[in-house]
C-alpha positions as CSV (number, residue, x, y, z in Angstrom):
1,X,-87.8,-92.4,41.9
2,X,-86.8,-96.0,42.7
3,X,-85.5,-96.6,39.2
4,X,-83.2,-93.6,39.5
5,X,-81.7,-95.0,42.7
6,X,-81.2,-98.4,41.1
7,X,-79.1,-97.0,38.3
8,X,-76.9,-95.3,41.0
9,X,-76.5,-98.5,43.0
10,X,-74.9,-101.1,40.8
11,X,-73.8,-103.1,43.8
12,X,-77.4,-104.0,44.8
13,X,-77.8,-107.8,44.9
14,X,-80.9,-110.0,44.7
15,X,-82.0,-113.5,45.6
16,X,-79.5,-116.0,47.1
17,X,-76.5,-113.7,46.5
18,X,-77.9,-111.1,48.8
19,X,-78.7,-113.7,51.5
20,X,-75.1,-115.1,51.4
21,X,-73.5,-111.6,51.4
22,X,-75.7,-110.6,54.4
23,X,-74.7,-113.8,56.3
24,X,-71.0,-113.2,55.5
25,X,-71.1,-109.6,56.7
26,X,-73.0,-110.3,59.9
27,X,-70.7,-113.3,60.6
28,X,-67.7,-111.0,60.3
29,X,-69.2,-108.2,62.5
30,X,-70.2,-110.9,65.1
31,X,-66.7,-112.3,65.1
32,X,-65.2,-108.9,65.8
33,X,-67.6,-107.9,68.5
34,X,-67.7,-111.2,70.3
35,X,-63.9,-111.0,70.5
36,X,-64.1,-107.6,72.2
37,X,-65.9,-109.0,75.3
38,X,-65.1,-112.8,75.3
39,X,-61.6,-112.0,76.7
40,X,-62.9,-110.4,79.8
41,X,-63.9,-113.6,81.6
42,X,-60.5,-115.3,80.7
43,X,-58.2,-112.6,82.1
44,X,-57.6,-114.5,85.4
45,X,-56.7,-117.7,83.6
46,X,-54.4,-115.8,81.3
47,X,-52.6,-114.3,84.3
48,X,-52.1,-117.7,85.9
49,X,-50.7,-119.5,82.8
50,X,-48.6,-116.6,81.4
51,X,-47.4,-115.4,84.8
52,X,-48.6,-111.8,84.2
53,X,-49.7,-109.0,86.6
54,X,-53.3,-107.6,86.5
55,X,-51.9,-104.4,84.8
56,X,-50.1,-106.4,82.2
57,X,-53.1,-108.6,81.4
58,X,-55.3,-105.5,81.0
59,X,-53.3,-104.8,77.9
60,X,-54.9,-107.7,76.2
61,X,-58.1,-105.6,76.1
62,X,-56.4,-102.2,75.6
63,X,-54.2,-103.2,72.7
64,X,-57.2,-104.6,70.8
65,X,-59.3,-101.5,71.5
66,X,-56.6,-99.1,70.4
67,X,-56.0,-100.9,67.1
68,X,-59.7,-101.1,66.5
69,X,-60.3,-97.3,66.9
70,X,-57.2,-96.4,64.9
71,X,-58.1,-98.5,61.8
72,X,-61.9,-97.7,61.7
73,X,-61.6,-94.1,60.3
74,X,-59.1,-95.4,57.7
75,X,-61.3,-98.3,56.4
76,X,-63.0,-96.3,53.6
77,X,-59.7,-95.0,52.3
78,X,-58.0,-98.4,52.4
79,X,-61.1,-99.9,50.6
80,X,-60.6,-97.4,47.8
81,X,-56.9,-98.1,47.6
82,X,-57.0,-101.9,47.5
83,X,-60.6,-102.6,46.4
84,X,-63.4,-103.3,48.9
85,X,-63.4,-107.1,48.5
86,X,-59.6,-107.4,48.6
87,X,-59.4,-105.3,51.8
88,X,-62.3,-107.2,53.4
89,X,-60.8,-110.6,52.6
90,X,-57.4,-109.5,53.8
91,X,-58.9,-108.2,57.1
92,X,-60.7,-111.6,57.7
93,X,-57.4,-113.5,57.0
94,X,-55.4,-111.2,59.4
95,X,-58.1,-111.6,62.1
96,X,-58.2,-115.4,61.7
97,X,-54.4,-115.9,61.6
98,X,-53.9,-113.6,64.6
99,X,-56.6,-115.6,66.5
100,X,-54.4,-118.7,66.0
101,X,-51.3,-116.8,67.1
102,X,-53.0,-115.4,70.2
103,X,-54.0,-118.9,71.3
104,X,-50.4,-120.1,70.9
105,X,-48.8,-117.1,72.6
106,X,-46.1,-118.2,75.2
107,X,-45.9,-114.9,77.1
108,X,-48.1,-111.9,77.8
109,X,-46.4,-109.4,75.5
110,X,-46.5,-111.9,72.6
111,X,-50.3,-112.1,73.2
112,X,-50.6,-108.3,73.5
113,X,-48.8,-107.8,70.1
114,X,-50.9,-110.4,68.3
115,X,-54.1,-108.9,69.9
116,X,-53.0,-105.5,68.5
117,X,-52.7,-106.9,64.9
118,X,-55.9,-108.8,65.4
119,X,-57.6,-105.5,66.3
120,X,-56.3,-103.9,63.1
121,X,-58.1,-106.6,61.1
122,X,-61.2,-106.6,63.4
123,X,-61.8,-102.9,63.2
124,X,-61.9,-103.1,59.4
125,X,-64.4,-106.0,59.5
126,X,-66.9,-104.0,61.4
127,X,-67.2,-100.9,59.2
128,X,-66.6,-102.8,55.9
129,X,-69.4,-105.3,56.8
130,X,-71.8,-102.4,57.4
131,X,-71.0,-100.7,54.1
132,X,-71.3,-104.0,52.2
133,X,-74.7,-104.8,53.7
134,X,-75.9,-101.2,53.0
135,X,-74.8,-101.2,49.4
136,X,-76.2,-104.7,48.7
137,X,-79.8,-103.6,49.4
138,X,-81.9,-101.1,47.4
139,X,-82.4,-97.8,49.1
140,X,-86.0,-98.6,50.0
141,X,-84.8,-101.7,52.0
142,X,-81.8,-100.2,53.8
143,X,-83.6,-99.9,57.1
144,X,-84.0,-103.7,57.0
145,X,-80.4,-104.1,56.0
146,X,-79.3,-102.1,59.0
147,X,-81.7,-104.1,61.2
148,X,-80.0,-107.4,60.1
149,X,-76.5,-105.9,60.7
150,X,-77.6,-104.5,64.0
151,X,-78.6,-108.0,65.3
152,X,-75.0,-109.0,65.1
153,X,-73.6,-105.8,66.6
154,X,-76.1,-105.8,69.6
155,X,-76.1,-109.6,70.3
156,X,-72.2,-109.8,70.0
157,X,-71.2,-108.0,73.3
158,X,-73.7,-110.2,75.2
159,X,-72.6,-113.5,73.7
160,X,-69.0,-112.9,74.6
161,X,-69.0,-113.5,78.4
162,X,-71.2,-116.7,78.6
163,X,-69.4,-118.2,75.6
164,X,-66.0,-117.2,77.0
165,X,-67.0,-118.6,80.4
166,X,-68.1,-121.9,78.9
167,X,-64.9,-122.3,76.8
168,X,-62.6,-121.4,79.7
169,X,-64.4,-123.7,82.2
170,X,-64.7,-126.6,79.7
171,X,-61.4,-126.4,77.8
172,X,-58.8,-123.6,78.4
173,X,-58.4,-119.9,77.6
174,X,-56.7,-120.4,74.1
175,X,-60.0,-121.8,72.9
176,X,-61.6,-118.4,73.0
177,X,-59.3,-117.5,70.1
178,X,-59.3,-120.9,68.3
179,X,-63.2,-120.7,67.9
180,X,-62.6,-117.9,65.4
181,X,-60.5,-120.1,63.0
182,X,-63.2,-122.2,61.4
183,X,-65.6,-119.3,61.2
184,X,-62.9,-117.1,59.7
185,X,-62.1,-119.7,57.0
186,X,-65.8,-119.9,56.1
187,X,-66.2,-116.1,56.0
188,X,-63.0,-115.8,53.8
189,X,-64.4,-118.3,51.2
190,X,-67.8,-116.7,51.1
191,X,-66.3,-113.1,50.8
192,X,-64.0,-114.2,47.9
193,X,-66.9,-115.9,46.1
194,X,-69.7,-113.3,46.5
195,X,-68.6,-109.8,47.6
196,X,-68.1,-107.3,44.8
197,X,-66.0,-104.1,44.8
198,X,-67.3,-100.7,43.6
199,X,-65.2,-99.0,40.9
200,X,-63.3,-96.2,42.6
201,X,-61.2,-94.7,39.8
202,X,-57.4,-94.3,40.1
203,X,-55.4,-95.4,43.1
204,X,-53.0,-93.0,44.7
205,X,-49.2,-93.2,44.1
206,X,-47.0,-93.8,47.2
207,X,-45.9,-90.1,47.2
208,X,-49.6,-89.0,47.2
209,X,-50.5,-91.1,50.3
210,X,-51.4,-89.0,53.3
211,X,-48.6,-90.4,55.5
212,X,-48.8,-87.4,57.9
213,X,-52.6,-87.9,58.2
214,X,-52.0,-91.6,59.1
215,X,-49.3,-90.6,61.7
216,X,-51.5,-87.9,63.3
217,X,-54.6,-90.0,63.4
218,X,-52.7,-92.9,65.0
219,X,-51.1,-90.5,67.6
220,X,-54.4,-88.8,68.5
221,X,-56.7,-91.9,68.6
222,X,-54.1,-94.2,70.1
223,X,-53.3,-91.7,72.9
224,X,-56.9,-90.9,73.6
225,X,-57.8,-94.6,73.8
226,X,-54.9,-95.3,76.2
227,X,-55.9,-92.3,78.5
228,X,-59.5,-93.6,78.6
229,X,-58.5,-97.2,79.3
230,X,-55.8,-96.5,81.9
231,X,-56.8,-93.1,83.4
232,X,-58.6,-94.4,86.5
233,X,-56.1,-97.1,87.5
234,X,-53.2,-94.6,87.0
235,X,-54.9,-91.8,88.9
236,X,-55.7,-89.6,85.9
237,X,-53.7,-86.3,85.7
238,X,-51.5,-87.2,88.7
239,X,-49.6,-89.5,86.4
240,X,-47.1,-88.0,84.0
241,X,-47.7,-90.5,81.2
242,X,-51.5,-89.7,81.2
243,X,-50.7,-86.0,81.1
244,X,-48.3,-86.4,78.2
245,X,-50.7,-88.5,76.2
246,X,-53.6,-86.1,76.9
247,X,-51.4,-83.3,75.4
248,X,-50.6,-85.6,72.4
249,X,-54.4,-86.3,72.0
250,X,-55.3,-82.6,71.8
251,X,-52.4,-81.5,69.6
252,X,-52.8,-84.6,67.4
253,X,-56.5,-83.9,66.9
254,X,-56.0,-80.2,66.0
255,X,-53.1,-81.0,63.6
256,X,-55.1,-83.9,62.1
257,X,-58.2,-81.8,61.3
258,X,-55.9,-79.1,59.8
259,X,-54.1,-81.6,57.7
260,X,-57.2,-83.4,56.4
261,X,-58.9,-80.1,55.4
262,X,-55.9,-78.8,53.5
263,X,-54.3,-81.9,51.9
264,X,-55.5,-82.9,48.4
265,X,-55.8,-86.7,49.1
266,X,-56.9,-86.9,52.8
267,X,-56.9,-90.3,54.5
268,X,-60.2,-89.4,56.2
269,X,-62.7,-87.3,54.2
270,X,-64.0,-84.8,56.8
271,X,-66.1,-83.0,54.2
272,X,-68.7,-85.9,54.4
273,X,-69.6,-84.4,57.8
274,X,-71.2,-81.5,56.0
275,X,-74.2,-83.8,55.8
276,X,-76.4,-82.7,58.7
277,X,-78.0,-86.1,59.4
278,X,-74.5,-87.8,59.5
279,X,-73.4,-85.1,62.1
280,X,-76.4,-85.8,64.3
281,X,-76.0,-89.6,63.7
282,X,-72.3,-89.5,64.9
283,X,-73.4,-87.7,68.1
284,X,-76.1,-90.2,68.7
285,X,-73.8,-93.1,67.9
286,X,-71.4,-91.8,70.6
287,X,-74.3,-91.7,73.2
288,X,-75.5,-95.2,72.1
289,X,-71.9,-96.6,72.6
290,X,-71.8,-94.9,76.0
291,X,-75.1,-96.5,77.1
292,X,-74.6,-99.9,75.4
293,X,-71.0,-100.6,76.6
294,X,-71.4,-98.7,79.9
295,X,-74.4,-100.8,81.0
296,X,-72.8,-104.0,79.7
297,X,-69.8,-103.2,82.0
298,X,-71.8,-102.5,85.2
299,X,-74.2,-105.4,85.2
300,X,-71.6,-108.3,85.1
301,X,-69.4,-106.5,87.7
302,X,-72.4,-106.0,90.0
303,X,-73.7,-109.6,89.7
304,X,-70.2,-111.1,90.2
305,X,-68.7,-108.9,92.8
306,X,-71.8,-108.0,94.9
307,X,-74.2,-111.0,94.3
308,X,-71.4,-113.6,94.0
309,X,-72.5,-115.0,90.6
310,X,-70.2,-116.9,88.2
311,X,-69.1,-115.3,84.9
312,X,-71.3,-117.8,83.1
313,X,-74.4,-116.8,85.1
314,X,-73.6,-113.1,84.7
315,X,-73.4,-113.6,80.9
316,X,-76.6,-115.6,80.7
317,X,-78.5,-112.9,82.5
318,X,-77.9,-110.5,79.6
319,X,-79.1,-113.0,76.9
320,X,-83.0,-112.5,77.2
321,X,-82.5,-108.8,76.6
322,X,-80.3,-109.4,73.6
323,X,-82.8,-111.8,72.1
324,X,-85.5,-109.1,72.6
325,X,-83.3,-106.7,70.6
326,X,-82.7,-109.3,67.9
327,X,-86.5,-110.0,67.6
328,X,-87.2,-106.3,67.5
329,X,-84.7,-105.5,64.7
330,X,-86.8,-106.8,61.7
331,X,-89.9,-105.0,63.1
332,X,-88.0,-101.7,63.4
333,X,-86.5,-102.2,59.9
334,X,-90.0,-102.8,58.6
335,X,-91.4,-99.7,60.3
336,X,-88.6,-97.6,58.6
337,X,-89.5,-99.1,55.2
338,X,-93.2,-98.2,55.8
339,X,-92.1,-94.5,56.4
340,X,-92.2,-94.2,60.2
341,X,-89.7,-91.3,60.8
342,X,-86.5,-92.6,62.4
343,X,-86.5,-89.5,64.7
344,X,-89.7,-90.7,66.5
345,X,-88.2,-94.1,67.1
346,X,-85.0,-92.7,68.5
347,X,-87.0,-90.4,70.9
348,X,-89.0,-93.4,72.1
349,X,-85.8,-95.5,72.4
350,X,-84.1,-92.9,74.6
351,X,-87.3,-92.8,76.8
352,X,-87.4,-96.6,77.1
353,X,-83.7,-96.5,78.1
354,X,-84.5,-93.9,80.7
355,X,-87.1,-96.3,82.2
356,X,-84.6,-99.1,82.2
357,X,-82.1,-97.1,84.2
358,X,-84.9,-96.0,86.6
359,X,-85.9,-99.6,87.2
360,X,-82.2,-100.7,87.7
361,X,-81.7,-97.8,90.2
362,X,-84.8,-99.0,92.2
363,X,-84.0,-102.7,92.2
364,X,-80.3,-102.8,93.1
365,X,-79.6,-104.1,96.5
366,X,-76.9,-106.5,97.9
367,X,-79.5,-109.3,97.7
368,X,-81.2,-108.7,94.3
369,X,-82.1,-111.9,92.4
370,X,-82.2,-112.7,88.7
371,X,-86.0,-112.3,88.7
372,X,-85.7,-108.6,89.8
373,X,-83.4,-107.8,86.9
374,X,-85.2,-109.7,84.1
375,X,-87.7,-107.1,83.1
376,X,-85.4,-104.1,83.3
377,X,-83.0,-105.9,81.0
378,X,-85.9,-106.7,78.6
379,X,-86.6,-103.0,78.6
380,X,-82.9,-102.3,77.8
381,X,-83.3,-104.7,74.8
382,X,-86.3,-102.9,73.5
383,X,-84.5,-99.5,73.9
384,X,-81.5,-100.7,72.0
385,X,-83.7,-102.1,69.2
386,X,-85.4,-98.7,68.8
387,X,-82.0,-96.9,68.9
388,X,-79.5,-98.9,66.9
389,X,-81.2,-99.3,63.5
390,X,-82.9,-95.8,63.2
391,X,-79.7,-94.0,64.3
392,X,-77.5,-96.0,61.8
393,X,-80.0,-95.7,58.9
394,X,-80.5,-92.0,59.6
395,X,-76.8,-91.3,59.7
396,X,-76.3,-92.9,56.2
397,X,-79.7,-92.1,54.8
398,X,-78.7,-89.0,52.7
399,X,-75.3,-90.3,51.6
400,X,-74.5,-91.9,48.2
401,X,-71.7,-93.9,46.6
402,X,-68.3,-93.9,48.4
403,X,-69.7,-91.5,51.0
404,X,-71.7,-94.4,52.5
405,X,-68.4,-96.1,53.5
406,X,-67.0,-92.8,54.8
407,X,-70.1,-92.2,56.8
408,X,-70.1,-95.8,58.2
409,X,-66.5,-95.3,59.3
410,X,-67.5,-92.2,61.4
411,X,-70.5,-93.8,63.0
412,X,-68.4,-97.0,63.8
413,X,-65.6,-94.9,65.3
414,X,-68.0,-92.8,67.4
415,X,-69.8,-95.8,68.8
416,X,-66.4,-97.4,69.8
417,X,-65.2,-94.1,71.3
418,X,-68.5,-93.6,73.1
419,X,-68.0,-97.1,74.6
420,X,-64.5,-96.2,75.7
421,X,-65.6,-92.9,77.2
422,X,-68.5,-94.6,78.9
423,X,-66.3,-97.3,80.5
424,X,-63.6,-94.8,81.6
425,X,-66.1,-92.3,83.1
426,X,-68.2,-95.1,84.8
427,X,-65.2,-96.8,86.4
428,X,-63.9,-93.5,87.6
429,X,-67.3,-92.6,89.1
430,X,-67.7,-96.0,90.7
431,X,-64.4,-95.5,92.5
432,X,-65.1,-91.9,93.6
433,X,-68.8,-92.5,94.6
434,X,-68.0,-95.7,96.5
435,X,-65.5,-93.7,98.6
436,X,-68.0,-90.9,99.2
437,X,-70.8,-93.3,100.2
438,X,-68.4,-95.3,102.5
439,X,-67.5,-92.1,104.4
440,X,-71.2,-91.2,104.8
441,X,-72.1,-94.7,105.9
442,X,-69.3,-94.9,108.5
443,X,-70.4,-91.6,110.1
444,X,-73.7,-93.4,111.0
445,X,-71.8,-96.3,112.5
446,X,-70.7,-94.6,115.7
447,X,-69.6,-97.3,118.2
448,X,-71.1,-95.1,121.0
449,X,-74.6,-95.7,119.6
450,X,-76.7,-98.4,121.4
451,X,-77.9,-100.2,118.3
452,X,-74.4,-100.4,116.8
453,X,-73.1,-101.9,120.2
454,X,-76.0,-104.4,120.1
455,X,-75.2,-105.5,116.6
456,X,-71.4,-105.9,117.4
457,X,-72.3,-107.9,120.6
458,X,-74.6,-110.3,118.6
459,X,-71.9,-110.8,116.0
460,X,-69.2,-111.3,118.6
461,X,-71.2,-114.0,120.3
462,X,-71.8,-115.7,116.9
463,X,-68.0,-115.8,116.2
464,X,-67.3,-117.0,119.8
465,X,-69.7,-119.9,119.3
466,X,-67.4,-120.9,116.4
467,X,-64.5,-121.2,118.8
468,X,-62.8,-117.7,118.6
469,X,-61.6,-115.9,121.7
470,X,-63.5,-112.7,122.8
471,X,-60.9,-110.4,121.2
472,X,-60.7,-112.4,118.0
473,X,-64.5,-112.5,117.8
474,X,-64.7,-108.7,118.2
475,X,-62.1,-108.2,115.5
476,X,-64.1,-110.5,113.2
477,X,-67.3,-108.6,114.0
478,X,-65.7,-105.3,113.0
479,X,-64.3,-106.8,109.8
480,X,-67.8,-108.2,108.9
481,X,-69.4,-104.7,109.4
482,X,-66.6,-103.1,107.4
483,X,-67.3,-105.6,104.5
484,X,-71.0,-104.9,104.7
485,X,-70.4,-101.1,104.5
486,X,-68.1,-101.6,101.5
487,X,-70.7,-103.7,99.7
488,X,-73.5,-101.2,100.5
489,X,-71.4,-98.2,99.4
490,X,-70.6,-100.0,96.1
491,X,-74.3,-100.8,95.4
492,X,-75.1,-97.1,96.2
493,X,-72.5,-96.0,93.6
494,X,-74.0,-98.3,91.0
495,X,-77.4,-96.8,91.7
496,X,-76.0,-93.3,91.2
497,X,-74.5,-94.3,87.9
498,X,-77.8,-95.6,86.6
499,X,-79.5,-92.4,87.7
500,X,-76.9,-90.3,85.8
501,X,-77.2,-92.5,82.7
502,X,-81.0,-92.1,82.8
503,X,-80.7,-88.3,83.0
504,X,-78.2,-88.3,80.1
505,X,-80.7,-90.3,77.9
506,X,-83.6,-88.1,78.8
507,X,-81.5,-85.0,77.8
508,X,-80.8,-86.6,74.4
509,X,-84.5,-86.7,73.3
510,X,-84.5,-83.0,72.0
511,X,-81.7,-83.9,69.5
512,X,-84.3,-85.6,67.3
513,X,-85.8,-82.2,66.5
514,X,-82.6,-81.3,64.5
515,X,-83.0,-84.2,62.1
516,X,-83.8,-83.2,58.5
517,X,-85.8,-85.2,56.1
518,X,-83.9,-85.3,52.8
519,X,-85.5,-83.1,50.2
520,X,-83.7,-84.0,46.9
521,X,-81.9,-86.9,48.4
522,X,-83.6,-90.2,49.1
523,X,-83.8,-91.8,52.5
524,X,-85.2,-95.2,53.2
525,X,-88.6,-93.8,54.2
526,X,-89.0,-91.5,51.2
527,X,-88.0,-94.2,48.8
528,X,-91.2,-96.1,49.5
529,X,-93.3,-93.4,47.9
């Protein structure tokens, strides 16, 4: 059985070549993902030095995310057109050159434009790196290959904020882009020297290229990403631009599916979704993205806005959990190689994630310390370790040849979209739930109540002791109570979010019963027999 697979997979590498290819691919995936989150902590500094508004500076993140999600589904097709290695190397060069240009940007819209082009290179890095790693390992060891790739993908979002915080505090914001340049140069040299391209057959002529497919994909994905990124701040469907782009999203999706199913040379091969495991895998990747990016969003906001921590401290809090995930990855890869069904691991992973959300719900207060959050975040790390590798391996387990690249593009896109949906829905819920809790808390603060009067009197006296007049002191007392209510209502909204996330993960467990073990096809578990 193993021999049959080997003859199929002529891209399998051995010895030092495989080690170098693995390091190159993980380095590229890490570069791309760190760059998604490293910018978050530098936005305030960018605003100051480029003279931009908060809405303008948000485009630095939005432009990168939109470009990422547009290019991911096209990566397999572009690899086939230009050759895997050529496309991979070109993506690294585009990413590295744009990192230099981003650091040298003189105004906000220059920076946004370079970030968009950087995102086009970055999105390609992620999926192509995953395909290269998968194809460099024999089928029996693909669980381990995904584990190694997963270390980069999971650790990346966590490394961004503390690294960004350190670079901004020690140097200045352009250095969050300059750090990519030496790493990009090393990755380019290694990719040119060691990565091989599969033989794809004939390239398409210019008049055969699916230009309408490209236009419809760009319209549908670009509009959807914009709606998700800006929906909450623009008041969703009360804004005419959001309504227009929502219509473009729906129409674009319908026309895109019709085009890809009827055109002879589609830009995205939708027929690969006939594979049942890939269909289930894409759904689970969406949920994983939702949980991974959603919880990565809430925790730094909570620690900085409620507990008053610095960006650096908030980033450092997430590191032990990420290290836990990184340590778990090889063990999980080994378990897959030994034939432990991925479905069981995914079920346990969702359950562990549920316990993480439960602990976070119970431990959130306006005065929570790092020691209270340590173990819940370790649990999160264990849950991610049990989810990422089995879901990814499972999605690609019954695919062969160029279908692996097409499948990886779908899982990568769904993970990114899951993250975008997660962030959009969570920010909307935080705003709505905070207002709801604030109204409920204020109804209990009736100034006619004796204990409320007592508290106001004590606070008034404290402010008068600092030299304020009686009227000023009373005004300050009301402001302090209002601030306390605002803080408490925000904490309650975060607690609700964690409860909802937990319920969502619990409801995902039954999905594992739909997973099929390949009969004639070989998956990493069966290949061991």
